[in-house]
C-alpha positions as CSV (number, residue, x, y, z in Angstrom):
1,M,-0.7,99.8,31.3
2,T,0.1,96.6,31.9
3,H,3.6,96.0,33.5
4,P,5.9,94.9,31.1
5,L,7.7,92.1,33.4
6,S,6.7,89.6,34.8
7,V,9.0,86.5,36.4
8,H,7.9,83.1,37.5
9,L,9.8,80.0,39.8
10,S,9.1,76.4,39.0
11,R,10.0,75.3,42.1
12,N,8.8,77.2,45.7
13,A,12.5,77.1,46.2
14,I,16.0,76.2,44.8
15,Q,17.2,73.2,47.2
16,H,20.7,74.1,48.5
17,G,23.0,71.4,47.5
18,D,22.3,70.5,44.3
19,G,18.7,72.3,43.0
20,E,17.8,73.4,40.3
21,L,14.4,75.4,38.9
22,I,13.5,77.2,36.3
23,V,12.7,80.9,36.1
24,A,9.9,82.3,33.8
25,I,10.7,85.9,32.4
26,Q,7.5,87.1,30.2
27,A,7.8,90.7,28.3
28,T,4.8,91.4,26.9
29,A,4.5,94.7,24.6
30,P,2.6,97.7,24.6
31,Q,-1.0,98.0,22.5
32,R,-0.5,100.1,19.6
33,G,-1.8,103.1,20.3
34,S,-5.0,103.6,18.0
35,K,-6.0,101.2,15.5
36,T,-5.6,104.2,13.2
37,A,-2.3,105.2,14.6
38,T,0.2,105.2,11.7
39,R,2.5,102.3,11.9
40,M,6.5,103.1,11.9
41,P,8.2,102.9,8.2
42,F,10.3,100.5,7.1
43,N,13.9,100.2,6.2
44,I,14.4,97.4,4.0
45,G,17.0,95.6,2.4
46,I,16.6,92.5,-0.1
47,A,19.8,89.7,-0.6
48,L,18.7,88.0,-3.4
49,D,20.4,84.6,-4.9
50,V,20.0,85.2,-9.0
51,S,23.3,81.8,-8.5
52,S,23.1,79.7,-11.7
53,S,21.5,76.7,-9.2
54,M,18.2,79.4,-9.4
55,K,17.7,78.8,-12.8
56,G,13.5,77.5,-13.4
57,D,11.3,77.9,-11.2
58,K,13.0,78.7,-8.2
59,I,14.4,82.2,-9.6
60,R,11.2,83.0,-10.7
61,Y,9.4,82.2,-7.1
62,A,12.5,84.6,-5.9
63,K,11.7,87.1,-8.1
64,E,8.3,87.3,-7.3
65,A,9.0,86.8,-3.6
66,A,11.1,90.0,-3.6
67,Q,8.5,92.1,-5.7
68,R,5.9,91.7,-4.1
69,I,7.8,92.1,-0.5
70,V,8.1,96.0,-2.8
71,S,4.6,96.3,-4.0
72,R,3.4,96.6,-0.3
73,L,5.8,99.0,0.9
74,E,4.9,102.8,1.1
75,P,6.2,106.2,0.2
76,Q,7.7,106.2,3.9
77,D,9.3,103.3,3.8
78,H,12.8,102.7,1.9
79,C,14.1,99.4,0.5
80,A,17.3,98.1,-1.2
81,V,18.2,95.1,-3.7
82,V,21.4,93.4,-3.8
83,T,21.9,90.6,-5.9
84,F,24.1,88.0,-5.2
85,A,26.2,85.1,-7.8
86,S,29.8,84.9,-7.8
87,E,29.6,88.5,-6.3
88,S,27.4,90.6,-5.1
89,T,25.9,93.7,-7.1
90,V,23.9,96.5,-5.5
91,L,20.1,96.7,-7.8
92,M,19.2,99.7,-6.0
93,P,20.5,101.3,-3.1
94,S,18.1,102.4,-0.3
95,T,15.6,104.6,-1.9
96,A,12.0,105.7,-0.7
97,M,9.3,103.6,-2.2
98,T,7.4,105.9,-4.1
99,E,4.9,104.8,-6.8
100,S,7.5,105.2,-9.3
101,A,10.7,104.4,-7.6
102,R,8.3,100.8,-7.0
103,A,7.7,100.3,-10.5
104,L,11.6,100.6,-11.5
105,L,12.4,98.4,-8.6
106,I,10.2,95.7,-9.6
107,A,10.8,95.9,-13.8
108,E,14.9,95.7,-12.1
109,I,14.1,92.5,-10.4
110,E,12.0,91.4,-13.2
111,K,15.5,91.9,-15.7
112,T,17.6,89.8,-13.5
113,I,19.2,86.0,-14.5
114,A,20.4,83.5,-12.2
115,D,24.1,82.6,-13.5
116,G,27.8,82.0,-11.4
117,N,28.1,80.4,-7.9
118,T,26.4,82.1,-4.9
119,A,28.8,84.5,-2.5
120,L,25.4,84.5,0.1
121,Y,27.2,86.1,3.0
122,D,28.3,88.8,0.5
123,G,25.1,89.4,-0.7
124,W,23.7,89.5,2.8
125,R,26.5,91.9,4.0
126,D,25.6,94.1,1.2
127,A,22.0,94.2,1.8
128,V,22.8,95.1,5.7
129,T,25.1,97.7,4.1
130,C,22.9,99.6,2.4
131,V,19.8,99.5,5.1
132,E,22.4,101.1,7.5
133,Q,23.8,103.9,4.7
134,A,19.7,104.8,4.6
135,N,21.2,106.3,8.2
136,H,17.2,105.7,9.5
137,G,18.2,104.3,13.2
138,A,15.6,104.5,15.7
139,Q,13.2,106.1,13.3
140,A,12.5,103.0,11.2
141,I,11.6,99.0,11.3
142,Q,15.1,97.5,10.0
143,R,15.3,94.1,8.5
144,V,17.2,92.2,6.1
145,F,15.2,88.9,4.1
146,L,17.5,86.8,2.5
147,L,16.5,84.6,-0.3
148,T,18.7,82.0,-1.4
149,D,18.4,77.8,-2.5
150,G,21.6,76.8,-2.2
151,E,25.4,76.5,-0.4
152,A,27.7,79.4,0.1
153,N,30.4,78.6,-2.4
154,I,32.4,82.3,-2.2
155,G,33.3,84.3,1.2
156,L,32.5,83.1,4.7
157,S,30.7,80.5,5.0
158,N,30.9,79.0,8.7
159,P,28.0,79.2,10.3
160,D,29.4,80.0,13.5
161,A,31.4,83.3,11.9
162,V,28.0,84.1,9.9
163,G,25.9,83.6,13.1
164,R,28.1,86.9,15.0
165,A,27.8,88.8,11.8
166,V,23.9,88.4,11.8
167,A,24.3,89.3,16.2
168,N,26.3,92.1,15.4
169,A,23.9,93.6,12.9
170,Q,21.2,92.5,15.0
171,Q,22.9,94.9,17.8
172,Q,22.5,97.6,15.5
173,G,18.8,97.5,15.1
174,I,19.0,95.4,12.1
175,S,17.3,91.7,12.0
176,T,17.3,89.2,9.5
177,S,14.9,86.6,8.4
178,T,15.6,84.1,6.1
179,F,13.9,81.9,3.0
180,G,14.9,78.7,1.5
181,L,13.6,77.9,-1.5
182,G,13.7,74.2,-2.7
183,D,15.3,71.4,-1.1
184,G,19.1,72.1,-2.1
185,Y,19.8,75.2,0.3
186,N,21.9,74.7,3.8
187,E,19.1,75.0,6.5
188,R,21.4,75.0,9.4
189,L,23.5,78.0,7.7
190,L,20.3,80.2,7.7
191,G,18.3,79.0,10.5
192,V,21.6,80.2,12.2
193,M,21.1,83.6,10.6
194,A,17.4,84.2,11.6
195,S,18.2,82.8,15.4
196,A,21.4,85.5,15.7
197,G,19.1,88.1,14.2
198,E,16.0,87.7,16.1
199,G,14.4,87.0,12.9
200,N,12.3,84.0,11.0
201,T,13.2,81.1,8.5
202,Y,10.9,80.2,6.0
203,F,11.2,76.9,3.8
204,I,9.4,78.0,0.6
205,E,8.8,74.8,-1.5
206,D,6.3,76.7,-4.3
207,A,4.5,80.0,-5.3
208,D,1.3,78.9,-2.8
209,D,4.1,79.9,-0.3
210,I,5.0,83.2,-0.7
211,D,2.3,84.9,0.1
212,V,1.4,83.1,3.2
213,F,5.0,84.2,4.7
214,F,5.6,87.4,3.3
215,G,2.4,88.4,3.9
216,Q,3.1,87.1,7.6
217,E,6.5,89.0,7.7
218,L,4.9,92.3,6.9
219,D,2.0,91.9,8.6
220,H,4.5,91.2,11.9
221,L,6.2,94.5,10.8
222,A,3.5,96.7,10.5
223,T,2.5,96.1,13.9
224,T,5.3,96.2,16.0
225,T,5.3,98.7,19.0
226,L,8.9,98.0,20.5
227,R,12.2,97.3,19.0
228,N,15.6,96.4,19.7
229,V,14.0,94.3,22.9
230,Q,16.5,93.2,25.2
231,L,16.4,91.4,28.7
232,T,19.1,91.8,31.0
233,V,19.3,89.1,34.0
234,T,21.1,89.0,37.4
235,V,21.0,86.1,39.5
236,P,23.4,85.3,42.8
237,A,26.9,84.5,42.0
238,A,26.8,81.2,43.5
239,V,23.8,79.9,41.0
240,Q,24.4,79.0,37.5
241,C,22.5,80.3,35.2
242,T,21.7,78.7,32.0
243,V,19.3,79.8,28.9
244,V,16.7,77.5,28.2
245,G,16.8,76.4,24.2
246,D,20.2,77.9,23.2
247,R,19.0,81.0,22.5
248,N,21.1,83.6,21.2
249,H,22.6,85.9,24.6
250,S,25.7,87.0,25.9
251,R,26.9,86.7,29.8
252,G,28.5,89.7,32.1
253,T,29.9,88.2,35.3
254,D,26.6,87.5,37.1
255,T,23.9,88.6,33.9
256,V,22.4,86.8,31.4
257,T,21.3,89.4,28.2
258,I,18.6,88.0,26.1
259,P,18.1,90.0,23.0
260,L,14.7,89.6,21.9
261,G,14.2,91.6,18.5
262,A,11.0,93.3,17.6
263,M,7.8,92.4,19.5
264,I,4.1,93.4,17.8
265,S,1.4,95.0,19.7
266,G,0.4,93.6,22.7
267,E,2.4,90.2,22.5
268,S,3.9,88.6,25.6
269,R,7.6,86.4,24.5
270,Q,8.6,83.9,27.4
271,V,12.4,83.4,28.2
272,L,13.5,81.1,30.4
273,L,16.2,80.5,32.2
274,H,17.5,77.0,33.9
275,L,19.2,77.8,37.6
276,A,21.3,75.1,39.6
277,A,22.6,75.7,43.0
278,S,26.4,75.7,43.6
279,A,27.9,73.9,47.2
280,T,28.3,77.5,48.2
281,L,24.7,78.8,48.1
282,T,23.7,78.9,51.8
283,I,20.6,78.7,52.7
284,G,18.3,82.1,52.3
285,T,16.6,83.9,50.3
286,Y,18.4,85.3,47.4
287,A,17.1,87.9,44.2
288,I,16.8,87.8,40.4
289,D,16.8,91.2,39.2
290,V,15.3,91.6,35.7
291,A,15.6,94.7,33.3
292,L,13.9,95.3,30.0
293,S,14.7,97.8,27.8
294,A,13.4,98.4,24.2
295,I,12.6,101.5,21.7
296,D,8.7,102.4,21.5
297,E,6.7,102.8,18.3
298,Q,7.4,107.1,19.0
299,S,11.2,106.1,18.9
300,Q,11.2,106.5,22.4
301,P,13.6,104.5,24.8
302,L,11.2,102.5,26.9
303,H,12.7,100.8,30.6
304,A,11.7,98.4,33.0
305,T,12.6,96.7,35.9
306,V,11.2,93.9,38.0
307,S,12.7,91.4,41.1
308,A,11.8,88.3,42.1
309,A,12.9,86.4,45.3
310,L,14.3,83.3,45.1
311,P,14.4,81.3,48.4
312,V,17.1,78.9,48.9
313,A,16.0,75.9,51.3
314,A,16.9,72.0,52.8
315,H,13.4,70.9,50.7
316,A,12.1,72.1,47.7
317,E,8.5,71.8,45.4
318,I,7.5,71.9,42.4
319,I,4.5,74.5,41.9
320,A,4.5,74.5,38.3
321,E,5.0,71.7,36.5
322,E,4.0,73.0,33.5
323,L,7.0,75.3,33.1
324,E,9.5,72.5,33.4
325,R,7.7,70.6,30.7
326,S,8.0,73.6,28.4
327,A,12.3,74.0,29.5
328,A,12.3,70.6,27.5
329,L,10.5,70.6,25.1
330,L,13.1,74.1,24.5
331,D,15.7,72.0,25.2
332,K,14.5,69.2,22.9
333,A,14.4,71.8,19.8
334,A,18.3,72.5,20.4
335,V,19.3,69.5,20.4
336,V,17.3,68.3,17.1
337,A,18.9,71.5,15.6
338,D,22.4,70.0,16.5
339,A,21.7,66.4,15.9
340,L,20.9,67.5,11.9
341,A,24.3,68.8,11.9
342,F,25.9,65.4,12.0
343,H,23.1,63.5,10.3
344,Q,23.4,66.4,7.2
345,N,27.1,64.8,7.7
346,G,25.9,61.2,7.1
347,D,26.6,60.5,10.9
348,Y,23.3,59.1,11.8
349,A,25.2,57.3,15.2
350,G,26.4,60.8,15.9
351,A,22.9,62.6,15.8
352,V,21.6,59.3,18.1
353,A,24.5,59.4,20.5
354,L,24.3,63.4,20.7
355,I,19.8,63.0,21.8
356,T,20.9,60.0,24.0
357,A,23.7,62.2,26.0
358,R,21.8,64.8,26.4
359,M,18.7,62.4,27.5
360,Q,20.9,61.5,30.2
361,S,22.6,63.9,31.5
362,H,18.6,66.6,31.7
363,P,16.9,64.5,33.9
364,M,14.7,67.3,34.6
365,Y,13.6,67.4,30.8
366,A,13.7,63.2,30.4
367,R,10.8,63.1,33.0
368,F,8.5,64.2,30.3
369,G,9.8,61.6,27.5
370,V,10.6,63.9,25.2
371,Y,13.7,63.0,23.3
372,E,12.1,59.1,22.8
373,E,10.7,60.3,19.4
374,E,13.7,61.9,18.6
375,L,15.8,59.1,18.9
376,S,13.4,57.1,16.7
377,R,13.2,59.9,13.9
378,F,17.1,60.0,13.7
379,N,17.6,56.3,13.7
380,Q,16.4,56.0,9.7
381,R,17.5,58.5,7.0
382,I,15.5,62.1,7.1
383,D,15.2,63.1,3.7
384,G,15.8,66.8,2.8
385,A,12.7,68.2,2.8
386,S,11.9,66.9,5.9
387,M,15.7,68.0,7.2
388,K,14.6,71.6,6.2
389,R,10.9,71.1,7.9
390,M,12.8,70.3,11.4
391,R,15.5,72.6,11.3
392,M,12.8,75.3,10.8
393,H,10.8,74.2,13.4
394,S,13.5,73.6,15.5
395,N,14.5,77.5,14.7
396,D,10.6,78.9,15.2
397,M,10.6,76.7,18.7
398,V,13.6,77.9,20.6
399,N,12.6,81.6,19.1
400,S,8.6,81.1,19.1
401,S,5.7,83.6,19.4
402,P,1.9,83.6,19.0
403,A,2.8,84.7,15.5
404,T,5.1,81.4,14.8
405,L,1.9,79.1,15.7
406,K,-0.4,81.1,13.3
407,K,2.1,80.4,10.9
408,Y,2.0,76.8,11.0
409,R,-1.3,76.7,11.3
410,M,-1.3,78.8,7.6
411,M,1.2,76.1,6.9
412,L,-0.6,72.7,7.5
413,E,-3.4,74.4,5.7
414,L,-1.5,74.7,2.5
415,L,0.4,71.5,2.8
416,H,-3.4,70.1,3.2
417,K,-4.7,72.7,-0.1
418,K,-1.5,70.5,-1.7
419,S,-2.7,67.2,-0.8
420,G,1.2,67.3,1.0
421,R,3.0,64.0,2.1
422,P,1.8,62.2,5.5
423,E,4.4,62.5,7.0
424,D,5.2,66.3,6.4
425,I,1.3,67.0,7.6
426,A,2.2,64.7,10.6
427,L,5.2,66.9,11.4
428,I,3.3,70.5,11.2
429,E,0.7,69.1,13.3
430,E,3.1,68.1,15.9
431,Q,4.6,71.3,15.9
432,I,1.1,73.1,16.6
433,R,0.5,70.7,19.2
434,T,3.4,71.5,21.0
435,L,3.1,75.0,20.5
436,E,-0.3,74.7,21.9
437,A,1.0,73.6,25.0
438,K,3.5,75.6,25.8
439,F,1.5,79.2,24.9
440,A,-1.1,77.1,27.2
441,A,1.8,77.3,29.6
442,E,2.8,80.6,29.7
């Protein structure tokens, strides 16, 4: 079997004094045992917004989406459905999806009506609790799907606080994907939840999007060969280590731990780190140590390690410029996510100032010209639909995999089919080009 870990540097050394470089760590999931191998069972929780703002097409789309998920489940799978409006209600606790249970759950979903406020966090939390109570742990692939059209106006709503709760659930093996319906939902909150939960975030405009997005989610889960994947990286104490793209991570004394969630058969996932030398780092050769831990498709623990030399020299040369370009694209995606928060609050000047400051403080990235187009875009008002796509694109770029590129190609096909707005098509085409360049560099 191919070694699941590899490490590459963008420069032949880190320059003594104030040098910097990019470290690329690539993790690769094993292939499935055979094409006919039985997939892992699913343990799914669906949190469905039934607040009054969902009346009309949105509640119909949400019901249809939840019913599509349920209809594709098999007897070895478990599913729970929670509805939320002014309060959260368990429509059905985690139940084995026999033929009769599927039919009953689909009928119960159909009966739901839209009314009340939006206790979004409570709905998500109760869906997680249902998944936990099924008590499958390492024996199943566990994920919560959150479908909503609006702002959380009851209960916990601060994105950072909600994100921490979602990250805690992910650390217990329960990931989260979010689905925003229409253009009234809080894309920052849903983006933070999907990122912290090592899931995906989607923008559903009409019924055509349902099959594409939910089909991709379930297909992705069905071909999973590694779960609860995380990387732990150890660097010399005198080296400052930053995770590029501001993706979810935690820190120890000399370590950085990055959760990767679930990985599908044969998938490769790249994490980029920015290393900067401190004044106390002396010339010599040091080590970067990387450890991978995961659960394989037989529910057994998998561990792998690799070490790479980190030379510190008087002079350094770029040997893999494509890694630094990829880092620049990831950094741009992260700063766009932050700038959108300013823009959403009407502080357009603040959004531009944030991007300008990032461009000036990151010369390694700025030399690729990645920030200029965003400055032009944020200098004008961005409509709600475009803002949601940009938020989704930013999250997808930071947490991208080859499946992400497939998602955007399908989205482009849908937009052409629906005669979408030229600016929306251009935005998707730009994201496809960016992802193609990123994966070519890997």
